[in-house]
Structure formats: C-alpha cells, structure tokens
N, C-alpha and C positions, 0 to 999 in steps of 0.2 A: 076191403075194397076188392072186388073181383075184376081181374084183368085177363086178357088173352095176350100172350107174348109169342111171337113167331120169329124164328131164326132161320136165315137162308144164306145162300151163296158160300156155304162152308162153315158158317158160324154155328150151325147145329152140331158140328163135331165137338164143340166145346161144352155142349150140354147133353152128353151121353147120346148123341146122334138123334135126339128128339127135336123135331121142328116146331111143334105147337105145344105150348104150356098154358094150362088154365090155372091161374094162381090167385091166392088171396094175400094181399099185401096190407099189413097193418101200418098205421101211421106211427111214426116215432113219437116219443114223449114230447109234448109241446107243439107238435105240428098240427095245423088245422086242415091242411090240404096236402095231397101227394103231388110232387112235381117230378119231372123226368130225372132231375138230379137225385132225388130220393129213390126213384125206381132203379136207376142204374146201380146205385150202391147196394140196394136189396138184391138185384139180379146177380151182381158179382159175388155176393156172399152166399146166396141160396140156389142159384141155377148153374153158374159157370163152374164146371168140374175140373177143368184143366186149362192151362195157358191163359189166364185172365188178361195177360198183356196183349193177346191177340184181339181182344174185345174192347178193352178200355186203356186209355192213356190219361193219367191223372184222374179227374172226376168226370170225364166225358168219354164218349166213344172214340176209338182211333180214327184218324183220317181214312177215308175209303169205306166207312160204314154208313149206309143210307138208313135213316130212321124215319119211319112213317107212323103217325098217330091218327088212327081212323082214316087211313089212306091219304093223309095230308103230310107233306114233308115238314118235319119239325122246324126247319129253318123259317117257315112261314108262321109258326105259332109260338116262337119264343125260346127255342133250344132247351137248355137245362131248366128254364123257368116255366116251361109248358105245364099247365095244371091238368092233371088226369082226373077222370071221373069214373064212377063205377061202370063196368062192362066195356071200357075202352079196349081197343085192339092196338097193340104196339108191335111194329114189325122192324126187325133189324136185318139188313141185307149187306153182306160184304160185296163190294164192287171190285175188289182186288183178287186176281187169280194168277197163279204161277203159269209159266210158259214152258 
C-alpha cells in the first residue's frame, strides 16, 4: 500500500530531517486492512531514526502530536482503528515547542 507520511513541528528531526516520505507499507501476516495502529508500529520501526519516545508512547502517538488522515483529524475517524487506503496522506504535527 502506497502512503505519503508527513512530519512537522519538529518531528521531522526524528526522521533524518526529512518532512515528506513516500512509503510502501505491506500488511502483516493475517491482516486484511492497514489501520493507524499498524502504521504507527511500521513507522516506529522503519522511519523513526532517533528518540522514538518523542513520537510514540505505548502503541499510540504522544500527547501533543496532531494526526491528520487526508486532512481530517484522526479523532473524527477512529484514532488507532482508522482504516487506511492506498494513496492516503497521513500528517503528524507536534504542537509542543520549547520556550
């Protein structure tokens, strides 16, 4: 499944300072669909190069990370259970900044 993942608000620093990633994500054995939970696990393993604790806490994103799926807040589409489709765009933006 081809997806576009975008990282902003400082999260791009965890991914070799690259903001936009065009990726192919394969379904795990036994999975019929890709959910945000599966994508987060994949991203932590394949994209996050340093300090994964700044991106994820447990099996979800840390508080203060805004997640948009095709420009829609994932809170409106089911959080971790949001089903992804081919060519979807997922954006992660940190809303926390140091002072």
